[in-house]
One Martini backbone bead per residue (centre of mass of N, CA, C, O) as a GRO file, in nm:
protein
  104
    1MET     BB    1  -1.491  -0.674  -1.749
    2ALA     BB    2  -1.402  -0.366  -1.906
    3GLN     BB    3  -1.183  -0.147  -1.769
    4TRP     BB    4  -1.108   0.022  -2.048
    5ALA     BB    5  -1.378   0.121  -2.091
    6ARG     BB    6  -1.583   0.372  -2.257
    7VAL     BB    7  -1.879   0.509  -2.140
    8VAL     BB    8  -2.159   0.626  -2.343
    9LYS     BB    9  -2.466   0.813  -2.318
   10ALA     BB   10  -2.721   0.833  -2.585
   11ILE     BB   11  -3.039   0.958  -2.680
   12PRO     BB   12  -3.186   0.955  -2.960
   13PRO     BB   13  -3.387   1.024  -3.176
   14PHE     BB   14  -3.608   0.925  -3.372
   15ALA     BB   15  -3.591   0.728  -3.645
   16GLU     BB   16  -3.782   0.888  -3.828
   17LEU     BB   17  -3.620   1.152  -3.804
   18LEU     BB   18  -3.340   1.038  -3.908
   19HIS     BB   19  -3.481   0.951  -4.203
   20SER     BB   20  -3.512   1.235  -4.268
   21PRO     BB   21  -3.423   1.523  -4.444
   22ASN     BB   22  -3.533   1.665  -4.169
   23THR     BB   23  -3.431   1.702  -3.820
   24THR     BB   24  -3.607   1.920  -3.753
   25VAL     BB   25  -3.798   2.090  -3.484
   26GLY     BB   26  -3.924   2.383  -3.512
   27GLY     BB   27  -3.614   2.468  -3.617
   28ALA     BB   28  -3.481   2.247  -3.429
   29HIS     BB   29  -3.260   2.056  -3.283
   30PRO     BB   30  -3.251   1.783  -3.116
   31GLY     BB   31  -3.189   1.687  -2.807
   32VAL     BB   32  -2.881   1.531  -2.660
   33PHE     BB   33  -2.787   1.349  -2.399
   34VAL     BB   34  -2.449   1.330  -2.264
   35CYS     BB   35  -2.290   1.050  -2.091
   36GLY     BB   36  -1.969   1.042  -1.911
   37ASP     BB   37  -1.644   0.998  -1.760
   38ASP     BB   38  -1.518   1.085  -2.045
   39ALA     BB   39  -1.462   1.373  -2.210
   40ALA     BB   40  -1.352   1.273  -2.485
   41SER     BB   41  -1.586   1.076  -2.542
   42ARG     BB   42  -1.813   1.282  -2.534
   43ALA     BB   43  -1.706   1.450  -2.773
   44VAL     BB   44  -1.739   1.233  -2.985
   45ILE     BB   45  -2.045   1.195  -2.948
   46CYS     BB   46  -2.124   1.485  -3.007
   47GLY     BB   47  -2.034   1.468  -3.303
   48LEU     BB   48  -2.230   1.239  -3.383
   49VAL     BB   49  -2.488   1.390  -3.316
   50ARG     BB   50  -2.445   1.610  -3.526
   51ASP     BB   51  -2.433   1.413  -3.774
   52ILE     BB   52  -2.757   1.327  -3.713
   53GLY     BB   53  -2.906   1.613  -3.617
   54GLY     BB   54  -2.818   1.698  -3.335
   55GLU     BB   55  -2.812   1.844  -2.996
   56PRO     BB   56  -2.573   1.846  -2.785
   57VAL     BB   57  -2.554   1.755  -2.425
   58ASP     BB   58  -2.328   1.792  -2.182
   59ALA     BB   59  -2.406   1.607  -1.876
   60GLY     BB   60  -2.167   1.426  -1.793
   61PRO     BB   61  -2.176   1.184  -1.595
   62LEU     BB   62  -2.298   0.863  -1.601
   63ILE     BB   63  -2.486   0.883  -1.347
   64LEU     BB   64  -2.689   1.089  -1.512
   65ALA     BB   65  -2.833   0.902  -1.721
   66ARG     BB   66  -3.083   0.820  -1.550
   67TYR     BB   67  -3.226   1.110  -1.603
   68THR     BB   68  -3.280   1.072  -1.920
   69GLU     BB   69  -3.489   0.839  -1.944
   70PRO     BB   70  -3.763   0.979  -1.869
   71ALA     BB   71  -3.761   1.171  -2.110
   72ALA     BB   72  -3.781   0.949  -2.326
   73MET     BB   73  -4.043   0.823  -2.218
   74LEU     BB   74  -4.217   1.072  -2.262
   75LEU     BB   75  -4.186   1.089  -2.568
   76VAL     BB   76  -4.318   0.818  -2.629
   77GLN     BB   77  -4.591   0.882  -2.508
   78LEU     BB   78  -4.653   1.132  -2.680
   79ALA     BB   79  -4.618   1.009  -2.963
   80TYR     BB   80  -4.806   0.731  -2.929
   81LEU     BB   81  -5.039   0.786  -2.701
   82GLN     BB   82  -5.099   1.111  -2.764
   83GLY     BB   83  -5.040   1.179  -3.086
   84PHE     BB   84  -4.781   1.360  -3.177
   85GLY     BB   85  -4.561   1.203  -3.289
   86ALA     BB   86  -4.216   1.156  -3.402
   87ARG     BB   87  -4.188   1.487  -3.445
   88ILE     BB   88  -4.015   1.507  -3.167
   89GLY     BB   89  -3.847   1.706  -2.903
   90LEU     BB   90  -3.575   1.815  -2.724
   91THR     BB   91  -3.468   2.110  -2.543
   92LEU     BB   92  -3.211   2.341  -2.442
   93ALA     BB   93  -3.266   2.633  -2.266
   94ARG     BB   94  -3.043   2.922  -2.280
   95ASP     BB   95  -2.845   3.162  -2.214
   96ALA     BB   96  -2.580   3.287  -2.384
   97ALA     BB   97  -2.408   3.370  -2.131
   98ASP     BB   98  -2.419   3.051  -2.023
   99ALA     BB   99  -2.309   2.857  -2.255
  100GLY     BB  100  -1.984   2.854  -2.167
  101LYS     BB  101  -1.994   2.697  -1.877
  102ALA     BB  102  -2.099   2.422  -2.031
  103GLY     BB  103  -2.023   2.212  -2.249
  104ALA     BB  104  -2.157   2.187  -2.587
   0.00000   0.00000   0.00000
């Protein structure tokens, strides 16, 4: 085990969406939850998420990554089994007054 490693988990939008000229869905960038125990590493990954056309949500410590997985599984079910197609995504909606209180 690499004790020095900094692990960050982020589940990006569908590959089909990432390969399209426009990564927005319904006019919004798909949300990507970013979890990791090192704030600086999360910030780097949040920048990479923006670079691929996503809207990063700094969700905090790595232990919370487990809660992001069911959301991704739901998207897969909706996209492929329910016929929504791969141009779907999640967003986190919150009031602008609360936006500065946490994360990216």
